[in-house]
N, C-alpha and C positions, 0 to 999 in steps of 0.2 A: 202666583206669589213666589218670590225668591225664597230659597231654603233658609237663608239668613235674614234676619230683620235688623233694622238700624234705627237709631234715634233721629237721624237727619240725613238728608241728601244735600250735597254741596255742588255749586257750579265751580269746576276746577279748570281754570284757563291755562294752568302751568306757570303763571306768574307768581311772584313772591306774595302778593296780597292774598290771592286765593289759597295758597299753601298755608299762610299764617292763620287765616280765618278757620281753616279746618283744624289746625293744631290747637288753637285756642279752645275750640269746642271739645276736642278729644282730651285736652288737659283736665276737663271737668268730668272725665269718666264716661263720656257719651260716645257712641259709635256713629261713624259717618261714612256714607257711600258717596264717593266723588264721581260726578258726571262730567266727562270731558266731551263737550259738543264739537262736532266736526262738520265741515262743508267744504266746497271748493275754495272758500275764502279764508278759512281759519281752521285751526285744529291740527293735531299731530298724533293720529291714532297709533302710529308705529312706535311711539315713545312711551306707551303705557307701561311696558315692562321695566324700563329704566326708572320711571317715577315710582313704581311699586318698590323696586329694590332700594332706591336712594332715600325715599321719604317715608316708606312704610305705609303707603296709602292703599285703600281698597277702591279700585277704579273700574269704571266702565265707560266705553266710548258710546256716544249717542249721535248717530248720523242725522243731521237736520238739513241736509243739502236741498232736498226737493222742496220742503216747506219754506225754507229760507228764500229760494228763488221765487216761489209763488208770492211771498210777501213783497219782494222787490217789484214784481210785475204788477201787483195790485196797487203799488204806490205806498211806501211806508207812511203811516199816519203822521208821524212826527218829523218827516222829511229826512233829507240827506245832510251829511256833513260837508266838508270841503270837496270831497270826491264822490265816491259811490257809497259811502258808509251810512247805513241807517241805524246808528248806534242805539238809540232809545228803543226802536221797534225790535232790534236784535235781542236786547236784554228781555223785553217783554216776551218774545217768542221762546227764549230759553227757559225763563221762569214758568211760563205756562206749561211747557213740556215737562219741566221738573215737577210741577204740581201733579201732573198726570202720573208721573212715575213714583210718586210717594207711596201709593198703595202697593205697588210691586215690591218695594223694599221695606214696607211696614213703618215708614218714617213718619215722624210727627211734625217736623219743620224743615225749612230750607235755609241753607247757609250760603252767603256770597261774600266775596272779599272787597266789596265796594267801600270807598272812602269818600266822604263828602268833599267836593272841591278838587278831586284829583284829576278828573277828565272833564274837559270843557262842555261836552255835549251830553253825556249820559250820567255824569256824577255830580251835576248841580242838584241842590236839594229839591227843586221843583221837578226836575227830570226823574229823580229817584222816587219821588212821590207818585209820579205818573206811571212809572214802571211797576211799582207795587200795586197800584190800584187797577191798572189795565190788565195785569197778569192774574188778578184774582188771588193774590198771595198776602193780602193785608194781615191776616191772622196767623200766618205760618212763616213769614220771611224774617230772618234775623241777619243783621249785618254786624258781626262781632267786632270788627276793627273800628267802627264809628258808632257803636250802639249807644254810648254815653251822650252822643249828640242827637239822638233820636228819642222819641217817646218810648217808654218800656213796652215790649211786646208781650203777648200772652205767655210765651215761653218763659219770660223773666218773671212776670207777676205770679205765675203758678208755681215757681220754684224749680221748674225743670232745668233752667239755666240760671246760674248765679250771676246777676248783673254786675256785681262788684268785681268780678273777674274778667269783664269785657273792657273794651278800649274806647277812647274818644279821639281817634286820629282825625286829622283834617288837613286838606290842602295837598299840594303836589310834591312836597318834600318826601324824602325816603329815609331820613335819619331815624325816625321812630320805628319804622319797619325793620331796619337793619339791626337796631338794638334789640327788638323783640326776637328777631331770628336768632341772635346770639344767645339770648336768654333761654330760648327753646332748644338750643343745641343744634341748630341748622347751620351746617358749615358749607354746603353746596348751595350757594345763593342763586336762585334763578333770576334771569334778566327780567325787566318789566315785560309783562305778557304781550300787550299790543298784538303784533303779529297778524292783524286782520289786513288782508291784501286790499280790501276795499278802501282803506284809509290812505293808500300809497298811489301816487300818480302813475308810476311805471306799470303797475299791475292793473289798476282800475281802468286805464285806457284800453286794455285788452278786452274788456268785457262789453264795452259799448256797442261794437259792431254786431255782437250776438243779439243783444236786446233790440237793435235796430232791424236785424234781418229775420228774426224768428219770433212769431207771436207768443209761443209758449215753450221756450227752450228748456230742456232737461238739465239737471245739474251736471251731467256728463260733458256737456259743451264747455262749461267753465273749467272743469278739470283739464280738458284739452288745452284751453287758452292759457293755462299756467305754465305750459311746457315749451321750451325752445323759443324760436323766433316766430312771431305772428305776422302774417301778410294777408292782405285782403285786396280783392278787385271786385267791387260791387258785392254780390252775395257769394262770390268764390272765396274760399278760405283755405289757407295753407298754414300748417304748423310744421316748422322745419327744425330739426335737431341741431344742437350746438356742439355736442360731444357724445361719447358713448352712453353716458348715463341718461341724457335726454333722448337719445335715439331709442334706447331700451324702453324708457317710459312711454314714448310715443307708440312704440310697437304694442305695449300693453293696453294703451287706451284706444287703439284703432278698432273700430267696429267693422263687422263683415262688409257693410255697405260702403265703407270709406275707401278712397283711393290711396294706396301706399306707394310712394315713389322711392326708388333706390337706383343711383347711378351705377352702372356696371363697369367693372374693370378698373375703377379708381376709388380710393377712399373718399368718403363724403357723407353727408347727412342722410338720414331717413326723413321723409316728409309725409305728412298725412293731409290729404285733401278731403274735407267734409262737405258733402253736397247738401246745401241748405234750401235750394230752390229748384230742385229737380236735377237730373243727370247732367253732367258736363258733356258738351259735345267734343268731338275729336280735336277741334282747334284749341279748346280750353285745356284739354289734357296735355297736348303737345306744348302749349305755352307754359303750363306749370312745370312740365318736365324740363324744359330749357332753363327755366328759372331755378329749379332745384339743382340742376347740374352746375350752375354757375357758382354754387357754394363749395364745389370741389376744386381746389386750386390746381390739382394735377389734371383734372378733366379740362379745365380752362387752358392750361399750358399746352395740352396736346394739340391745340390749334385747329381742330376740325370737329366734325360731328361725333357725338358719343351716344351710347345706347343707355336708355333709362328704362328699367323694368317698372311696370305699373301693375300692381296687384289689387284686385277687387273681389271680395268673396273668395271663392275657390279658383278663380280664373286669373291668369297672368298674361300680359302682352308686353311687347317692347316697342319703344319709339326711338327713332334716331333724330337727335336734335343737336343744334349748336348751342353750347352753354351761353346764356345771355342774362345779365342782370336787368336790362331794359327790354321789355317785351311788349307786344301789342296790348295785353291786358293791363299793363301798368301796375304791377303789384306794389303795395306800399304798406308800411307799418302804421298802425293806428296812432293818432296823436290825441293829446288831451283837448286841443282846440276842436277836434271832431267829436270827441266823447262828451264834452260838457253840454252841448245842446240835447243830446240823448238823455243825459242825467236830468236836465232841467224839465224835459217833457214828462219824465216819469215821476217827478216830485209833485205830490198832490198840492203843495203850497202854490204851484204855478198853474194849476188847472182852473178854468173858469167856474 
């Protein structure tokens, strides 16, 4: 058990709606523990300190990455959205986990910032009913911002929460939320939460080759896919840095068994090759090295072979290659045209 107990736990996405929902409940003298769920696809655990200072929230990060990937692999029961987003199943997963965490925090109910009609997939009334029922939270889930458009919950009928001080927001507009924020004294208005990379084509297409190449990929694969440039040749995978920040991040994410490429004598990117289907042969390593070196303009301008260091585990070797953007392996960036069939195969709605 946590040393401190709370009246409620809340799903805190860092968007305005979830912030308002927490503040509406706190305004009734109730204590709330905010749960910020994270995965390779959403969440910003490094911002917890900022949110604590700015909004006075009591926050904890909850890593749901591995179970989220398992849910994707099993096929989300309610299907995907336009890209790889399993929005309804995502909310079910988070609420199920929040229900499990209630005991740790001594909480009596769960708060979310959902508003009927605000999101086309997960915040229709039928979807919200499915989320509540499938997560087993029927008797403990309170949606303060649209509560007046829902049947009273046990928290309201028992008098724990004053229903007259809850709201009846509806639809995609933001005017009512902004007015409430001003009434509550919130001056640093967060942008709409969104932020899920699975809803965006540029990021969603990075994930499909992993699902296609690996039967049970760990969450770590998708963290790597978020960084730098992504190139594939069959099951050969290269993540290439764009700048110092992404080079440093790739260095952090590299595992001992990964191949790490660095062009010697010239400024250029760090690259990580992740072996998904067994060790790369010498030809593949040299091919990748030539491709990585082609992202160093000065190495290309040198007009001859350059040396690329290749580190794997505690060992390092060098290869001499001519920088080349076009190589026998034919490295290419993923496209949504390639990703969509992978998504469709994973969607249970398309299974026989």
